[in-house]
C-alpha positions in Angstrom: -28.0 17.9 -89.1 -26.6 16.4 -86.1 -28.7 13.4 -85.7 -29.3 10.6 -82.5 -30.5 7.2 -83.6 -31.8 5.0 -80.9 -32.9 1.7 -81.3 -29.6 2.0 -83.7 -28.9 -2.0 -83.6 -32.7 -2.9 -84.9 -33.9 -3.7 -88.2 -34.9 -0.1 -88.3 -32.0 1.5 -86.7 -29.4 0.2 -88.5 -30.8 1.8 -91.8 -31.9 4.9 -90.2 -27.7 5.1 -89.5 -26.8 3.9 -93.3 -29.4 6.2 -95.2 -28.3 9.1 -92.3 -24.6 9.1 -93.0 -24.8 8.5 -96.8 -27.3 12.0 -96.7 -24.0 13.5 -95.6 -25.3 14.0 -92.1 -23.2 13.3 -88.7 -25.1 10.3 -86.7 -24.8 9.4 -83.1 -25.8 5.8 -83.0 -27.3 4.6 -79.5 -26.9 1.1 -78.3 -26.9 -1.1 -75.6 -23.9 -3.2 -76.2 -21.7 -2.9 -79.1 -22.3 -1.1 -82.8 -22.0 -4.2 -85.6 -21.8 -1.8 -88.2 -18.3 -0.8 -89.6 -16.4 2.9 -88.4 -17.5 6.3 -90.6 -15.9 9.3 -90.1 -19.2 10.7 -88.9 -20.7 8.7 -87.5 -20.4 8.1 -83.0 -21.3 4.8 -80.7 -22.4 5.6 -77.5 -24.2 2.9 -75.3 -26.7 4.1 -73.3 -30.0 2.0 -72.3 -33.3 4.3 -72.6 -34.6 2.3 -69.3 -31.5 3.8 -67.8 -32.5 7.6 -68.3 -29.0 9.0 -66.7 -27.2 7.3 -69.8 -29.5 9.2 -72.5 -28.0 12.7 -71.9 -23.9 12.0 -73.2 -26.2 10.6 -76.2 -28.5 13.0 -77.2 -26.4 15.9 -76.4 -26.0 18.0 -79.1 -28.4 16.4 -81.4 -30.4 18.8 -83.9 -33.2 15.7 -83.5 -33.8 12.4 -82.6 -35.5 9.4 -84.2 -36.8 6.4 -81.9 -36.4 3.1 -83.7 -37.3 1.3 -80.3 -38.9 -2.6 -80.2 -39.2 -4.8 -78.2 -38.0 -8.5 -78.3 -41.2 -10.1 -77.0 -43.6 -8.0 -78.5 -46.7 -10.1 -77.1 -45.7 -9.1 -73.8 -46.4 -6.5 -71.5 -43.8 -4.1 -72.3 -42.6 -0.6 -70.7 -40.2 -0.3 -72.9 -42.3 2.5 -75.3 -43.6 4.5 -72.9 -40.7 4.4 -70.4 -38.1 4.9 -72.9 -39.9 7.7 -74.5 -40.1 9.2 -71.6 -37.0 9.1 -70.8 -36.0 10.6 -74.0 -38.2 13.2 -73.6 -36.8 13.9 -70.3 -33.6 14.2 -71.9 -34.3 16.3 -74.5 -36.1 19.3 -72.8 -32.6 19.3 -70.5 -30.4 19.4 -73.6 -33.2 21.7 -75.3 -33.7 19.1 -78.0 -36.4 19.7 -79.5 -37.1 17.5 -82.6 -38.4 13.7 -81.8 -39.4 11.2 -85.1 -40.3 7.8 -83.2 -42.4 4.6 -83.9 -44.9 3.0 -82.9 -47.5 0.8 -85.3 -50.7 0.7 -87.7 -53.0 -1.6 -85.8 -53.0 1.1 -82.3 -54.3 4.2 -84.9 -57.8 5.5 -83.1 -61.1 3.6 -85.1 -61.7 6.4 -86.9 -58.2 5.8 -89.1 -59.0 2.8 -89.6 -60.7 1.2 -93.3 -63.5 -1.7 -92.3 -61.1 -4.9 -93.3 -58.4 -3.2 -90.3 -61.2 -2.8 -88.0 -63.1 -5.5 -88.2 -60.2 -8.3 -88.6 -56.8 -7.5 -89.6 -56.1 -5.3 -86.3 -58.2 -7.5 -83.4 -56.2 -10.7 -85.0 -52.7 -9.4 -84.3 -53.9 -7.7 -81.0 -54.0 -11.3 -80.4 -50.7 -12.2 -81.3 -49.2 -8.2 -80.2 -51.3 -6.7 -77.4 -49.0 -6.2 -75.1 -46.1 -4.0 -77.4 -49.7 -2.0 -78.6 -50.6 -1.5 -75.5 -47.4 0.1 -74.5 -47.3 2.0 -77.9 -50.5 3.9 -76.9 -49.1 4.8 -73.9 -46.1 6.5 -75.5 -48.4 8.0 -77.8 -49.9 9.9 -75.0 -46.3 10.6 -73.2 -45.1 12.5 -75.9 -48.8 14.6 -76.9 -48.9 15.7 -72.9 -45.2 17.1 -73.7 -44.3 20.5 -75.6 -41.4 18.7 -77.9 -41.9 18.7 -81.3 -42.7 15.1 -82.1 -43.7 13.3 -85.1 -44.7 9.0 -85.3 -44.8 6.9 -87.8 -47.6 4.1 -88.1 -46.5 1.1 -90.3 -47.9 -1.7 -91.0 -45.9 -5.1 -91.4 -42.2 -4.2 -92.3 -40.3 -6.3 -94.4 -36.5 -6.3 -95.6 -35.6 -5.7 -99.5 -34.4 -2.2 -100.8 -36.0 1.2 -100.7 -38.3 1.5 -102.9 -38.2 5.3 -102.7 -42.0 5.9 -102.3 -44.8 5.4 -99.2 -48.5 6.5 -99.2 -49.1 8.3 -95.8 -52.5 9.8 -93.7 -53.0 11.8 -91.2 -56.0 11.6 -89.3 -57.5 9.3 -92.0 -57.3 5.9 -93.0 -55.2 4.5 -95.4 -56.6 1.6 -97.2 -54.7 -1.5 -98.5 -52.0 -0.5 -95.3 -50.9 -4.4 -95.5 -46.8 -3.7 -95.8 -44.0 -1.0 -95.7 -40.6 -1.6 -96.2 -37.7 -0.7 -92.9 -36.1 1.3 -95.6 -38.9 3.5 -96.5 -40.1 3.9 -93.3 -36.5 5.0 -92.4 -36.8 7.6 -95.5 -39.7 8.6 -94.1 -38.8 9.7 -90.9 -35.6 11.2 -91.7 -37.4 13.1 -94.1 -39.5 13.7 -91.4 -37.0 15.5 -89.1 -37.4 18.5 -91.5 -40.9 19.1 -92.6 -42.2 21.1 -90.4 -46.1 19.9 -91.8 -45.9 16.6 -89.4 -44.9 18.3 -86.0 -47.2 16.9 -83.7 -48.8 15.0 -86.0 -49.2 10.6 -86.6 -48.5 9.6 -89.4 -49.9 6.2 -90.9 -47.9 5.3 -93.8 -47.7 2.0 -95.6 -46.4 1.1 -98.9 
């Protein structure tokens, strides 16, 4: 499969590139400045910025699926990187006739009905005090995706940890995910890659955790 990874130099994005290459895929890594990793015969690096929509088509051209690991450097402040970036990605995909998109938001933006009592009453309100700017824009991005006709999937992880992949994770769609405290970035990357060929997850927001 030919995959484009947006946000390829971030913690999860780097792992997406590494795992996709290890799985035999051809990968385009979309970066804002430069690629810090090693070269690979199946890796193409393209400099682009989701806030500059005209820069995206060369990065997405020829892709079978797009994986977005967008992130805000200042998560507590108001941002539009998720919503504006998601809109730009969708526009480029539409122009290039690319259907599949897998993206990341966060578990604290799940609807109230998809949160257990502890998450709803204590954990998520506390997290919103510190990361509310990012969460608000993630909600806007999910709304943009839901209004599109693309074959999207969103993963909503809790706190992301470093470390080797365990190969296991729990997930829930339209339902709470109890004891969803952490997830390893490597497992999130693996879940996203698996979703690119899972039709059951099309147009679904997936709550995911260790």
